[in-house]
N, C-alpha and C positions, 0 to 999 in steps of 0.2 A: 502491498498499500504505499510506503513509502517514497518510493520509483515513482510512481505517476505523481503524486504531489509535487516530486524535485522538478519532473519533464513541465508539466503547467505552470510551476512558479519558473521554469526557464523562460518557458514562450512567454508569457504572460513580462517579463521584464526585459521588452526586445529593443526597448527607448523609451522617449516621453511623449508619444505620440506621434511621431511621422507620419502613420498609415492614414491619420483622420486628417491631417490638413490636406493631403492633394484627392481627397475623395470625393467631392464634389466635380473637380473636374475630368477626374477618370471616369466617374458615370455617364458626365454628358458623351465625352468621347466616346465610350460604348452605344451610347444611344443613338449618336447622328447614322451610324451604316444604317441601323438599322428604320430608322429618319425618312431614311435616302431610297431604302429599296422599296419601303411603302409608297412614296412620292413615284418613283419608277415606274412598279405594278400599275397605280393609278393611271396616271396617264397614258400606259402601251395597251391598258390591260382593262382596266373596269368600265374608264369613261367611253371610249367608242365604244365597248360590249352596250352599255345604258343605251346608249344613241340610235345603236341598232335596234335594241327591242323596241327602245318608243317610236324609231319609224315602220317600222312591221306593225306597233297598235296601231298606229296612225292608218297604215293600208287595212288592216281589219276592219278596223271601224266603218270604211270609205268603201267598200267593196257595195256593189247596184248588182240586179239582176239584169243577165245579160253579159255579167265580165268572164274573158277569158281566164280559168286560174286553174294552174298546178298544184296540189297537194303535196302536204311531205311525204304520202308516201308512194306520189311519180304518178297518181292519176291527172290527166285531162280533163279537165272538163268547163261546163259553159253552166253560171250561177241561172238555175231557174226559180229557187224560191231563199227566203232567208227569214232566220230569226235569229234574238241576242245570242243563243249556243252554238245554231247548229247553220249549215246550209245547204240545201240539194245541188248536188250537179248532176247535170246531161250528159253524158262521160259515150254515149252511142247515141243511134235514135231508139225512141224509145223507151232507154238504158236509165236509171237516176238514182243516184244512194245519197244516202243523208250523210255530212263529214260534220266532223265539230268545226267551228268557225275559227280556233286557233290550228287546225291541221292541214292550213290554206299556205303553202309556202309562198310564193308569190303568184305574181300579173305571168300569165299566158306566153305575151308578148317578151317581158322581159327572158324570161325560162330560154325561149326559141333565139335572142340575141346572143345568148349566151353558148348556144348549142350550136350555130352556124360559124361562129369563129373560129379560124383555122389552128390543127393541132400542131406545132413543135416537136419536131423528130429530133 
């Protein structure tokens, strides 16, 4: 038991508070890289994703009967009916399916513009 007390006493008497003097600046210096990483992640990842989500929500609100759209599942169709939560798509002659409104990915014209670009190999 005496050995442990001696070790604790030797560790406790290492100086006259030298470690506490630079503690405030050291803590800030350790926190600065974390803050910098958060700021970088915010501007490179979080903010653009929020803008894209807002733009998609506005697109979903602006849908109307007659629009040609593509769903997240890959179905192309023309809107024949709308409710707050679902849309009815005509995907072929007399073939209609109900899809959740959030399941609409984009306008068919936007998707067609992406498909017609030549592929570089």
